[in-house]
DOVEX-900411 format. One record per atom (N, C-alpha, C): chain; x, y, z. Coordinates in Angstrom, 2 decimals. Atoms other than C-alpha are relative to their C-alpha. Layout:
<rs>
@unit A, px X, py Y, pz Z
...
</rs>
This chain:
<rs>
@unit A, px 1.00, py 1.25, pz -0.44
@unit A, px -71.45, py -22.91, pz 6.51
@unit A, px -1.34, py 0.72, pz 0.29
@unit A, px 0.97, py -0.69, pz -0.48
@unit A, px -73.91, py -20.54, pz 8.10
@unit A, px -1.04, py 0.35, pz -1.20
@unit A, px 0.68, py -0.62, pz 1.15
@unit A, px -74.53, py -18.83, pz 5.06
@unit A, px -0.72, py -0.63, pz -0.90
@unit A, px 0.58, py 1.36, pz 0.78
@unit A, px -75.28, py -21.98, pz 3.09
@unit A, px -1.35, py -0.29, pz 0.72
@unit A, px 0.79, py 0.52, pz -0.90
@unit A, px -77.67, py -22.56, pz 5.97
@unit A, px -1.49, py 1.05, pz -0.33
@unit A, px 1.19, py -1.15, pz 0.39
@unit A, px -79.69, py -19.05, pz 5.82
@unit A, px -0.41, py -0.31, pz -1.39
@unit A, px 0.53, py 0.08, pz 1.64
@unit A, px -79.92, py -19.34, pz 1.90
@unit A, px -0.85, py -0.92, pz -0.04
@unit A, px 0.99, py 1.10, pz 0.40
@unit A, px -81.61, py -22.73, pz 1.98
@unit A, px -1.35, py 0.27, pz 1.09
@unit A, px 1.04, py -0.24, pz -0.62
@unit A, px -83.84, py -21.51, pz 4.67
@unit A, px -0.93, py 1.24, pz -0.35
@unit A, px 0.78, py -1.20, pz 0.89
@unit A, px -84.84, py -18.35, pz 2.60
@unit A, px -0.86, py -0.63, pz -0.96
@unit A, px 0.87, py 1.04, pz 1.06
@unit A, px -85.70, py -20.79, pz -0.03
@unit A, px -1.10, py -0.79, pz 0.40
@unit A, px 0.84, py 0.60, pz -0.67
@unit A, px -87.52, py -22.64, pz 2.29
@unit A, px -1.39, py 0.31, pz 0.29
@unit A, px 1.22, py -1.10, pz -0.07
@unit A, px -89.91, py -19.81, pz 3.44
@unit A, px -0.53, py 0.34, pz -1.32
@unit A, px 0.77, py -0.44, pz 1.16
@unit A, px -90.63, py -18.99, pz -0.12
@unit A, px -0.52, py -1.12, pz -0.43
@unit A, px 0.74, py 1.05, pz 0.36
@unit A, px -91.49, py -22.71, pz -1.05
@unit A, px -1.19, py 0.14, pz 0.83
@unit A, px 0.97, py 0.16, pz -0.85
@unit A, px -93.72, py -22.76, pz 1.94
@unit A, px -1.06, py 1.17, pz -0.24
@unit A, px 0.80, py -0.74, pz 0.57
@unit A, px -95.30, py -19.36, pz 1.00
@unit A, px -0.90, py -0.21, pz -1.26
@unit A, px 0.67, py 0.12, pz 1.35
@unit A, px -96.25, py -20.77, pz -2.55
@unit A, px -0.24, py -1.69, pz 0.17
@unit A, px 0.92, py 1.37, pz -0.02
@unit A, px -97.50, py -24.36, pz -1.29
@unit A, px 0.78, py -0.97, pz -0.34
@unit A, px -1.13, py 1.13, pz 0.76
@unit A, px -94.55, py -26.15, pz -2.37
@unit A, px 0.76, py -0.54, pz 1.11
@unit A, px -0.43, py 0.36, pz -1.18
@unit A, px -94.18, py -28.25, pz 0.73
@unit A, px 1.16, py -0.96, pz 0.04
@unit A, px -1.25, py 0.89, pz 0.08
@unit A, px -91.75, py -30.92, pz -0.59
@unit A, px 1.11, py 0.57, pz 0.01
@unit A, px -1.32, py -0.79, pz 0.21
@unit A, px -89.30, py -28.30, pz -1.57
@unit A, px 0.02, py 0.63, pz 1.33
@unit A, px -0.14, py -0.55, pz -1.33
@unit A, px -89.92, py -26.63, pz 1.71
@unit A, px 0.68, py -0.99, pz 1.04
@unit A, px -0.41, py 0.97, pz -0.65
@unit A, px -89.17, py -29.81, pz 3.37
@unit A, px 1.80, py -0.18, pz -0.43
@unit A, px -1.36, py 0.09, pz 0.76
@unit A, px -86.17, py -30.47, pz 1.18
@unit A, px 1.03, py 0.97, pz 0.47
@unit A, px -1.11, py -0.76, pz -0.32
@unit A, px -84.44, py -27.36, pz 2.09
@unit A, px 0.43, py 0.47, pz 1.38
@unit A, px -0.31, py -0.10, pz -1.28
@unit A, px -84.96, py -27.24, pz 5.50
@unit A, px 1.04, py -1.23, pz 0.51
@unit A, px -0.79, py 1.08, pz -0.36
@unit A, px -83.33, py -30.53, pz 5.82
@unit A, px 1.58, py 0.58, pz -0.44
@unit A, px -1.40, py -0.62, pz 0.30
@unit A, px -80.40, py -29.24, pz 3.99
@unit A, px 0.54, py 1.33, pz 0.77
@unit A, px -0.07, py -0.77, pz -1.04
@unit A, px -80.54, py -26.03, pz 6.21
@unit A, px 0.77, py -0.43, pz 1.16
@unit A, px -0.06, py 0.51, pz -1.31
@unit A, px -80.38, py -28.23, pz 9.18
@unit A, px 1.63, py -0.88, pz -0.11
@unit A, px -1.25, py 0.75, pz 0.13
@unit A, px -77.36, py -30.43, pz 7.51
@unit A, px 1.14, py 1.22, pz -0.02
@unit A, px -1.08, py -1.32, pz 0.15
@unit A, px -75.01, py -27.00, pz 7.13
@unit A, px 0.00, py 0.83, pz 1.53
@unit A, px 0.01, py -0.44, pz -1.28
@unit A, px -75.98, py -25.85, pz 10.78
@unit A, px 0.45, py -1.05, pz 0.36
@unit A, px -0.50, py 0.91, pz -1.26
@unit A, px -75.00, py -29.20, pz 12.20
@unit A, px 1.56, py -0.01, pz -0.79
@unit A, px -1.25, py 0.18, pz 0.51
@unit A, px -71.77, py -29.19, pz 10.01
@unit A, px 0.98, py 1.31, pz 0.45
@unit A, px -0.53, py -0.99, pz -0.58
@unit A, px -71.16, py -25.47, pz 11.31
@unit A, px 0.46, py -0.14, pz 1.34
@unit A, px -0.13, py 0.29, pz -1.44
@unit A, px -71.65, py -26.42, pz 14.89
@unit A, px 1.24, py -1.24, pz 0.36
@unit A, px -1.32, py 1.13, pz 0.20
@unit A, px -69.34, py -29.64, pz 14.40
@unit A, px 1.15, py 0.77, pz -0.16
@unit A, px -1.19, py -0.84, pz 0.47
@unit A, px -66.86, py -27.12, pz 13.04
@unit A, px 0.47, py 0.45, pz 0.91
@unit A, px -0.21, py -1.04, pz -1.06
@unit A, px -67.17, py -24.67, pz 15.86
@unit A, px 0.54, py -0.77, pz 1.08
@unit A, px -0.33, py 0.57, pz -1.41
@unit A, px -66.50, py -27.66, pz 18.60
@unit A, px 1.31, py -0.43, pz -0.45
@unit A, px -1.28, py 0.32, pz -0.05
@unit A, px -63.32, py -28.26, pz 16.94
@unit A, px 0.17, py -1.32, pz -1.21
@unit A, px -0.11, py 0.82, pz 0.52
@unit A, px -64.02, py -31.34, pz 14.35
@unit A, px 0.30, py 0.80, pz -1.35
@unit A, px -0.53, py -0.66, pz 1.27
@unit A, px -62.24, py -30.66, pz 10.87
@unit A, px -1.15, py -0.59, pz -1.19
@unit A, px 0.97, py -0.08, pz 0.96
@unit A, px -64.60, py -30.64, pz 7.57
@unit A, px 0.29, py -1.44, pz -0.21
@unit A, px -0.52, py 0.95, pz 0.31
@unit A, px -62.84, py -33.62, pz 6.49
@unit A, px -0.47, py -1.48, pz 0.93
@unit A, px 0.29, py 0.99, pz -0.81
@unit A, px -63.80, py -35.83, pz 9.42
@unit A, px -1.54, py 0.10, pz -0.18
@unit A, px 1.35, py -0.23, pz 0.12
@unit A, px -67.38, py -34.83, pz 9.07
@unit A, px -0.29, py -0.59, pz -1.23
@unit A, px 0.72, py 0.33, pz 1.32
@unit A, px -68.22, py -34.95, pz 5.35
@unit A, px 0.92, py -0.91, pz -0.63
@unit A, px -0.73, py 1.22, pz 0.45
@unit A, px -67.10, py -38.24, pz 3.86
@unit A, px -0.27, py 0.03, pz -1.71
@unit A, px -0.04, py -0.03, pz 1.21
@unit A, px -66.15, py -38.25, pz 0.28
@unit A, px -0.12, py -1.13, pz -0.75
</rs>
């Protein structure tokens, strides 16, 4: 999960460097999403409890 977050952050950084601000914001959002999922998993929540299908 953290690897996904890191990938989104890398893409956000590239977007920012190239003036693609909406793309940067979107990738930051998804990075924070996966960081939150990872933190909740670490706290003992099961992924099924966190992500609804």
